[in-house]
N, C-alpha and C positions, 0 to 999 in steps of 0.2 A: 504494500499500500504506499502510495507517495506521501511523504511528510514535508510540510511547508511551515516556515517560521511565521509567527503572527507578530506584527509590529503595531505600534500606536501611531498616531497622526504626526508625531515628531520623528518617527523612524526608529524608535527604540524598541528592541525585541521584547515581547511580553509573554511569550509561550511558543507553543508549537501545535499544529493541527494535523491530524492524519485524515487525508482525503480518501473518499470512496474510490476503490479501484474500478467500479462499474461506471463511474462518471468521469473521473480524472485520470484513470490509469489504463485506458484501452489504447490499442495501436491505432493512431490516426488513419483513417481511410481517405487517401487523397482524392480518389475518383468521386466518391460521395461528396466531399467538400466542394469540388469543382461544380458537380451537378446543382448543389444547393445555392452556390453563389451565382451561377448563371440564371437560376430560377428567380432569385431575389432581384437581380438587375432587370430581368424581363418584366417582373411584376411592377417595377418601379416606372416603366415606360408609359407615358401618357397615351401615346398612340393617336395624337391629334393632328398630325401632318396630313396635309390635303393638297393635291394639285387639281386643276381644272382639265376635264376632258374636252374634246372638240365640241361636244354638245353644250358644255357650260361656259365657254369663252364667248365674250360679247361680240356680236357681228358674224360675218360670214355666211349670211343667209342666201346671198345672191351668188349665182355661179360666176366666177370672175371673167371668163370669156367662153365663147361658144365651143361646142364639143370638137368640131372639125374645121379645118381649113386655115387655122392661125399659124401652124408650125410648131406650137407649143405642146407640151404634154398636156393631156386632159386633166382638168381640175374641177372638182365640184363645189369647193369652199376654200376661202383664204384662211379658215381656222383649222385646216387639217394639220396633223403633226409635223409634216415636212416644212411648213410655212413659219416664217419668223412670226412671233406673237400667236402661233397656232396653239392648239390643245396639246396636252401631254399624253403620249400613248399608253404607257403602262406605269404611271406615276403612283405614289403612295396615296392611300385613302384612309380615313380613320378606322382604326381596327383596335382590338383588345389583344395585347401581347402576353397577358397573364396565363399561366397554367399552373395546375397543382402537382405537387410531388407526394409519393406515398408517405405516410406518417412514420413509418419504420425508417425510412431514408432520412428524413428530417431529424429524428431522434439520434440516429448514428452520427450524422454530421455534426450535431450539436455537441455530442459527447467527444467526437474526434477534435473539434476546435478547442475545447476546454482541455483535453489531454495534451494537444500540442503546445498549448500555452505552458502547461507544467513541465513538459519535456524541454522546452526552450528556456526555462526559468524566467518566464515573462508573466507569471501570475504572482501577484503580491496580496496577501491577505492582511487586511487592517482590522484591528480589534473593534473599533467603532469610527464611523465617518459622520461626524456631526459638527455643526458650528452654532455658536451663540448669536452670530448676526450676520448679515449679508456682507461678506468680505472676500473679495477675489484673491487678495495676497495671502489669506489662510490656506486656500487651495494651492496656490503657487508654492507656498512653503512646504505643504504636505507632499506634493509631487516630487520636489527637490530632496526632501528628507527620506523618502521611501525609495528613491533612485529610479523614478519612472523615466520612460523615453519622452521623445518629442510629442509622439501621439499616444494619449492615454485614454482608456475607457474605464470610467468609474461605475462600479455595479453596486446598487444598494438594494436592500430588501424591501424598502418602502419609500414612498415619495417624501422627499425633504426639500421644500422650496428654497431654503437657505443655501443648501449645498448645490442644487441645480442651477439657481440664478448666478451663484458665485463662480461656479465652474464654466458657465456659458461665456464669460468674458475672456477665458483663456484659450488662446489659438491651439487647435489640435487636440482639445479636450472634450469629451462627450460624456454625458451621464446616462445611465440606463437602469431599469428595474429588472429584477429577475424575471418578471413576466413579459418584458419588452425586449429582452436581450435576443440577439439574432447572430447567426454564424457569420454574415458579411462583416458586421462590426467587430467581432472578436478577431477576425483575421486582418482586418483593415488597420486596427490600432496596434501599435508596438507592444504596449503594456496593459495588462488588465489589473485593476485595483479593485479588489472585491472585499466588502465588509464581511466579517465573520458570520453575521446572521444570513447573509445572502448565500454563502457557501452551504449552509444547513438547508436553506430553501431549495437550492438546485439540486442537492443530493436527495432531497425529499421527493421531488418531482421526477428526476430522471434516473434514480438508482434502480 
């Protein structure tokens, strides 16, 4: 079972925690992680791009010249795709890019992402993440004290506005709750700083 030191917000070691093998100690499955990240990005797409076809472009109702006798190629409309300012032949139209993945695949990817953070020593467990006031400097100091990278993901068990608002001012830092955490964010951020209570919640759900 993987063991990780528990530190306080000042970076001082206050104990040790044994993580669940079923959640934090599996062999990361790279293929599944790739699948889930591609799915996440596809589901973020708005799909609102739209081009005009020849029927939607304004004008072009009249035949530009007669069918025969001019020496030019026959044309039915000046809004055909080969004309400048004509319609687009096979351009994009609004569509939904989202699709769903198997629940087992998503669970495996989630555990693979957590386990990869432990393997790379990029998971920092903090005893408690709480602030008495809205103060960005407190978050900056905590990140420096625990040795977080430039991009850090702070995971909390419950919504704490003081922490969320204070962290939102720090470039490269994002906060997440255990129930809003996703594989893309875990892989996208260098370091995961997880509150001790959040670790217990994650093990409860995914073990």
